[in-house]
Structure formats: C-alpha cells, structure tokens
MIMARZA-876710 format. One record per residue: residue number from 1; residue in three letters; z, y, x of N, C-alpha, C in turn. Coordinates in nm, 3 decimals, decimal comma. Each point is the difference from the previous one (the first is absolute). Example, Ala and Ser with C-alpha at 12.3 -4.5 7.8 and 13.67 -1.06 7.14 Angstrom:
REM residues 2
+-----+--------+---------+---------+---------+---------+---------+---------+---------+---------+---------+
! num ! residu !      nz !      ny !      nx !     caz !     cay !     cax !      cz !      cy !      cx !
+-----+--------+---------+---------+---------+---------+---------+---------+---------+---------+---------+
!   1 !    ALA !   0,780 !  -0,569 !   1,319 !   0,000 !   0,119 !  -0,089 !   0,000 !   0,120 !   0,090 !
!   2 !    SER !  -0,072 !   0,105 !  -0,035 !   0,006 !   0,119 !   0,082 !   0,073 !   0,109 !  -0,077 !
+-----+--------+---------+---------+---------+---------+---------+---------+---------+---------+---------+
This chain:
REM residues 87
+-----+--------+---------+---------+---------+---------+---------+---------+---------+---------+---------+
! num ! residu !      nz !      ny !      nx !     caz !     cay !     cax !      cz !      cy !      cx !
+-----+--------+---------+---------+---------+---------+---------+---------+---------+---------+---------+
!   1 !    MET !  10,509 !   3,647 !  -8,905 !   0,056 !   0,001 !   0,129 !  -0,058 !   0,091 !   0,111 !
!   2 !    LYS !   0,040 !   0,067 !   0,074 !  -0,005 !   0,147 !   0,081 !  -0,151 !  -0,084 !   0,118 !
!   3 !    SER !  -0,104 !   0,064 !   0,032 !  -0,053 !  -0,042 !   0,078 !   0,007 !   0,054 !   0,135 !
!   4 !    TYR !  -0,007 !  -0,026 !   0,123 !   0,022 !   0,046 !   0,109 !  -0,126 !   0,014 !   0,096 !
!   5 !    LYS !  -0,073 !   0,023 !  -0,042 !  -0,178 !  -0,051 !   0,067 !   0,037 !   0,162 !   0,105 !
!   6 !    GLY !  -0,001 !   0,114 !  -0,104 !   0,030 !   0,141 !   0,147 !   0,101 !  -0,021 !   0,119 !
!   7 !    ILE !   0,106 !  -0,070 !  -0,086 !   0,166 !   0,006 !   0,133 !  -0,111 !  -0,090 !   0,123 !
!   8 !    LEU !  -0,082 !  -0,107 !  -0,061 !  -0,055 !  -0,100 !   0,098 !  -0,067 !   0,052 !   0,087 !
!   9 !    LEU !  -0,089 !   0,103 !  -0,079 !  -0,102 !   0,049 !   0,085 !   0,029 !   0,082 !   0,121 !
!  10 !    LEU !   0,131 !   0,095 !  -0,046 !   0,068 !   0,084 !   0,073 !   0,098 !  -0,108 !   0,113 !
!  11 !    THR !   0,034 !  -0,096 !  -0,027 !   0,087 !  -0,112 !   0,094 !  -0,097 !  -0,027 !   0,090 !
!  12 !    VAL !  -0,153 !  -0,053 !  -0,014 !  -0,039 !  -0,038 !   0,093 !  -0,089 !   0,073 !   0,096 !
!  13 !    SER !  -0,052 !   0,110 !  -0,046 !  -0,043 !   0,125 !   0,063 !   0,136 !   0,036 !   0,104 !
!  14 !    ILE !   0,106 !  -0,014 !   0,004 !   0,093 !   0,036 !   0,106 !   0,053 !  -0,074 !   0,062 !
!  15 !    VAL !  -0,059 !  -0,128 !  -0,011 !   0,043 !  -0,106 !   0,055 !  -0,135 !  -0,014 !   0,090 !
!  16 !    LEU !  -0,067 !  -0,013 !  -0,063 !  -0,128 !  -0,014 !   0,125 !  -0,002 !   0,188 !   0,090 !
!  17 !    THR !   0,016 !   0,082 !  -0,032 !   0,026 !   0,080 !   0,070 !   0,060 !  -0,003 !   0,122 !
!  18 !    VAL !   0,170 !  -0,039 !  -0,035 !   0,111 !  -0,046 !   0,120 !  -0,068 !  -0,172 !   0,067 !
!  19 !    TYR !  -0,075 !  -0,077 !  -0,050 !  -0,019 !  -0,114 !   0,076 !  -0,150 !   0,096 !   0,090 !
!  20 !    ILE !  -0,094 !   0,055 !  -0,022 !  -0,077 !   0,006 !   0,091 !   0,037 !   0,133 !   0,137 !
!  21 !    TRP !   0,065 !   0,058 !  -0,061 !   0,081 !   0,064 !   0,145 !   0,091 !  -0,043 !   0,106 !
!  22 !    LEU !   0,070 !  -0,118 !  -0,076 !   0,085 !  -0,075 !   0,051 !  -0,068 !  -0,131 !   0,068 !
!  23 !    ALA !  -0,155 !  -0,022 !  -0,053 !  -0,101 !  -0,081 !   0,092 !  -0,034 !   0,050 !   0,070 !
!  24 !    THR !  -0,085 !   0,133 !   0,006 !  -0,025 !   0,063 !   0,121 !   0,063 !   0,042 !   0,106 !
!  25 !    GLY !   0,147 !  -0,062 !   0,004 !   0,083 !   0,066 !   0,124 !   0,059 !   0,120 !  -0,068 !
!  26 !    MET !  -0,062 !   0,118 !  -0,077 !   0,027 !   0,110 !   0,043 !   0,111 !   0,046 !  -0,138 !
!  27 !    THR !   0,150 !  -0,048 !   0,082 !   0,108 !   0,014 !  -0,123 !   0,024 !   0,147 !   0,030 !
!  28 !    ASN !  -0,024 !   0,102 !   0,018 !   0,064 !   0,109 !  -0,017 !  -0,125 !   0,085 !  -0,058 !
!  29 !    PHE !  -0,095 !  -0,082 !  -0,062 !  -0,090 !   0,056 !  -0,133 !   0,074 !  -0,052 !  -0,103 !
!  30 !    VAL !   0,095 !  -0,086 !   0,001 !   0,035 !  -0,070 !  -0,217 !   0,028 !   0,132 !  -0,055 !
!  31 !    THR !   0,092 !   0,072 !   0,067 !   0,031 !   0,106 !  -0,088 !  -0,058 !   0,114 !  -0,006 !
!  32 !    PRO !  -0,145 !   0,036 !   0,058 !  -0,070 !   0,111 !  -0,066 !  -0,104 !  -0,115 !  -0,093 !
!  33 !    GLY !  -0,023 !  -0,112 !   0,026 !  -0,099 !  -0,080 !  -0,094 !   0,061 !  -0,024 !  -0,149 !
!  34 !    LEU !   0,166 !  -0,022 !   0,031 !   0,032 !   0,028 !  -0,112 !  -0,006 !   0,096 !  -0,071 !
!  35 !    ALA !   0,025 !   0,132 !   0,061 !   0,026 !   0,116 !  -0,073 !  -0,149 !   0,052 !  -0,031 !
!  36 !    LEU !  -0,105 !  -0,054 !   0,047 !  -0,152 !   0,036 !  -0,049 !  -0,068 !  -0,094 !  -0,121 !
!  37 !    THR !   0,097 !  -0,106 !   0,008 !  -0,048 !  -0,122 !  -0,138 !   0,032 !   0,061 !  -0,125 !
!  38 !    THR !   0,157 !   0,061 !   0,002 !   0,062 !   0,023 !  -0,101 !  -0,044 !   0,118 !  -0,024 !
!  39 !    LEU !  -0,008 !   0,115 !   0,059 !  -0,090 !   0,126 !  -0,030 !  -0,134 !  -0,020 !  -0,027 !
!  40 !    SER !  -0,052 !  -0,135 !  -0,006 !  -0,150 !  -0,029 !  -0,028 !   0,023 !  -0,018 !  -0,154 !
!  41 !    TRP !   0,093 !  -0,064 !  -0,018 !   0,019 !  -0,067 !  -0,098 !   0,049 !   0,096 !  -0,151 !
!  42 !    THR !   0,091 !   0,079 !   0,111 !   0,042 !   0,097 !  -0,114 !  -0,105 !   0,092 !  -0,033 !
!  43 !    PHE !  -0,100 !   0,012 !   0,086 !  -0,125 !   0,115 !  -0,075 !  -0,071 !  -0,084 !  -0,081 !
!  44 !    MET !   0,002 !  -0,123 !   0,031 !  -0,074 !  -0,097 !  -0,124 !   0,039 !   0,007 !  -0,147 !
!  45 !    LEU !   0,115 !   0,004 !   0,046 !   0,110 !  -0,031 !  -0,151 !  -0,032 !   0,108 !  -0,078 !
!  46 !    ALA !   0,002 !   0,101 !   0,090 !  -0,019 !   0,159 !  -0,058 !  -0,126 !   0,016 !  -0,095 !
!  47 !    THR !  -0,094 !  -0,052 !   0,007 !  -0,129 !  -0,020 !  -0,067 !  -0,027 !  -0,024 !  -0,138 !
!  48 !    ARG !   0,103 !  -0,065 !  -0,065 !   0,004 !  -0,054 !  -0,114 !  -0,125 !  -0,053 !  -0,037 !
!  49 !    SER !  -0,008 !  -0,113 !   0,102 !  -0,120 !  -0,115 !  -0,028 !   0,064 !  -0,101 !  -0,108 !
!  50 !    ARG !  -0,105 !  -0,030 !  -0,090 !   0,010 !  -0,092 !  -0,097 !   0,042 !  -0,150 !   0,036 !
!  51 !    LEU !  -0,048 !  -0,040 !   0,098 !   0,024 !  -0,133 !   0,060 !   0,151 !   0,022 !   0,085 !
!  52 !    LEU !  -0,006 !   0,063 !   0,088 !   0,141 !   0,023 !  -0,003 !   0,133 !   0,043 !  -0,073 !
!  53 !    GLU !  -0,060 !   0,015 !  -0,086 !   0,139 !   0,045 !  -0,120 !  -0,031 !  -0,155 !  -0,067 !
!  54 !    LYS !  -0,127 !  -0,081 !  -0,038 !   0,056 !  -0,125 !  -0,036 !   0,085 !  -0,098 !   0,098 !
!  55 !    LEU !  -0,032 !   0,021 !   0,135 !   0,094 !  -0,100 !   0,090 !   0,110 !   0,059 !  -0,026 !
!  56 !    PHE !   0,065 !   0,096 !  -0,035 !   0,113 !   0,057 !  -0,002 !   0,097 !   0,017 !  -0,126 !
!  57 !    ASN !  -0,064 !  -0,063 !  -0,069 !   0,014 !   0,007 !  -0,165 !   0,082 !   0,126 !  -0,029 !
!  58 !    GLY !  -0,161 !   0,091 !  -0,013 !   0,063 !   0,104 !  -0,068 !   0,008 !   0,124 !   0,136 !
!  59 !    ILE !  -0,016 !   0,128 !  -0,059 !  -0,002 !   0,141 !   0,067 !   0,145 !   0,010 !   0,042 !
!  60 !    GLU !   0,090 !  -0,027 !  -0,070 !   0,135 !   0,040 !  -0,010 !   0,070 !  -0,070 !   0,179 !
!  61 !    ARG !  -0,049 !  -0,110 !  -0,014 !   0,042 !  -0,108 !   0,121 !  -0,069 !   0,068 !   0,128 !
!  62 !    MET !  -0,160 !   0,005 !  -0,030 !  -0,029 !   0,031 !   0,112 !   0,038 !   0,129 !   0,025 !
!  63 !    TYR !   0,003 !   0,083 !  -0,058 !   0,054 !   0,090 !   0,074 !   0,187 !   0,024 !   0,041 !
!  64 !    ALA !   0,065 !  -0,112 !  -0,032 !   0,151 !  -0,015 !   0,061 !  -0,058 !  -0,046 !   0,147 !
!  65 !    ILE !  -0,066 !  -0,079 !   0,005 !  -0,034 !  -0,103 !   0,139 !  -0,081 !   0,118 !   0,058 !
!  66 !    HIS !  -0,075 !   0,098 !  -0,030 !  -0,122 !   0,144 !   0,048 !   0,182 !   0,064 !   0,089 !
!  67 !    LYS !   0,109 !   0,028 !  -0,084 !   0,102 !   0,090 !   0,059 !   0,059 !  -0,077 !   0,125 !
!  68 !    PHE !   0,046 !  -0,165 !  -0,043 !   0,076 !  -0,057 !   0,097 !  -0,119 !  -0,028 !   0,144 !
!  69 !    LEU !  -0,143 !   0,013 !  -0,009 !  -0,029 !   0,020 !   0,097 !  -0,043 !   0,094 !   0,072 !
!  70 !    ALA !   0,036 !   0,126 !  -0,048 !  -0,014 !   0,114 !   0,020 !   0,079 !   0,056 !   0,101 !
!  71 !    ILE !   0,133 !  -0,067 !  -0,068 !   0,121 !  -0,010 !   0,103 !   0,040 !  -0,035 !   0,120 !
!  72 !    LEU !  -0,047 !  -0,146 !  -0,026 !  -0,025 !  -0,089 !   0,081 !  -0,093 !   0,079 !   0,128 !
!  73 !    SER !  -0,113 !   0,037 !  -0,021 !  -0,084 !   0,041 !   0,098 !   0,053 !   0,141 !   0,070 !
!  74 !    VAL !   0,095 !   0,071 !  -0,068 !   0,049 !   0,090 !   0,040 !   0,111 !  -0,029 !   0,119 !
!  75 !    ILE !   0,063 !  -0,106 !  -0,043 !   0,108 !  -0,029 !   0,117 !  -0,053 !  -0,092 !   0,116 !
!  76 !    LEU !  -0,100 !  -0,065 !  -0,021 !  -0,101 !  -0,069 !   0,110 !  -0,044 !   0,111 !   0,115 !
!  77 !    LEU !  -0,048 !   0,103 !  -0,080 !  -0,057 !   0,119 !   0,073 !   0,139 !   0,052 !   0,105 !
!  78 !    VAL !   0,069 !   0,029 !  -0,045 !   0,148 !   0,025 !   0,070 !   0,013 !  -0,088 !   0,130 !
!  79 !    PHE !   0,050 !  -0,139 !  -0,060 !   0,020 !  -0,072 !   0,111 !  -0,147 !   0,017 !   0,087 !
!  80 !    HIS !  -0,104 !   0,002 !  -0,005 !  -0,110 !   0,008 !   0,082 !   0,034 !   0,088 !   0,092 !
!  81 !    ASN !   0,039 !   0,144 !  -0,030 !   0,005 !   0,101 !   0,075 !   0,127 !  -0,025 !   0,056 !
!  82 !    ILE !   0,129 !  -0,063 !  -0,053 !   0,097 !  -0,013 !   0,108 !  -0,048 !  -0,095 !   0,123 !
!  83 !    GLY !  -0,077 !  -0,087 !  -0,056 !  -0,007 !  -0,130 !   0,116 !  -0,100 !   0,086 !   0,077 !
!  84 !    MET !  -0,074 !   0,075 !  -0,040 !  -0,104 !   0,039 !   0,116 !   0,094 !   0,123 !   0,106 !
!  85 !    GLY !   0,080 !   0,060 !  -0,081 !   0,084 !   0,105 !   0,077 !  -0,070 !   0,103 !  -0,016 !
!  86 !    SER !  -0,028 !   0,039 !  -0,111 !  -0,040 !   0,149 !   0,002 !   0,071 !   0,048 !  -0,143 !
!  87 !    LEU !   0,132 !  -0,038 !  -0,053 !   0,103 !   0,039 !  -0,098 !   0,124 !   0,063 !   0,069 !
+-----+--------+---------+---------+---------+---------+---------+---------+---------+---------+---------+
C-alpha cells in the first residue's frame, strides 16, 4: 500500500497558508502566499533530503511532485502579476 505522508504534508501546508491569509482578512495575498509556499516546497524537494525521500516513497516520485509544484508556482506567480496589474 502506498503511503501518502508527503502529499498530506504538502496539502496541510497549502491549506494552512490559505486559511491564515483568509483569517487575517487579506484575501488579495492568497495567490502570492500560495506561490511562495509552492516555490519553497519546490526548493526543499530539490535538496534530495533522505527524510523527504522517505515521505514521498522514493526520489522518482519526489521529483515528479517537484516538477508539478514548480509549474504550479509559476502559474500562481503569473496570476499574482495579473492581479496586481503589472502584466
């Protein structure tokens, strides 16, 4: 049976980011906050940490999630720029 500890960790951090920005009433910072969170996770997954490798069941799956998060963070950064009116 596959373990989803790594995916659960990512999901909790993303949900927590959204909750904190919405709870403070700063709804216009949700997208940049998500972009920063996903970009930070992208950098952490690129370190090839043995602990993270165990959470994601191998380096191949960890790099697949790294690729997905990198694409997602670039998309969120573009939406952030569009929302701020600078693109």
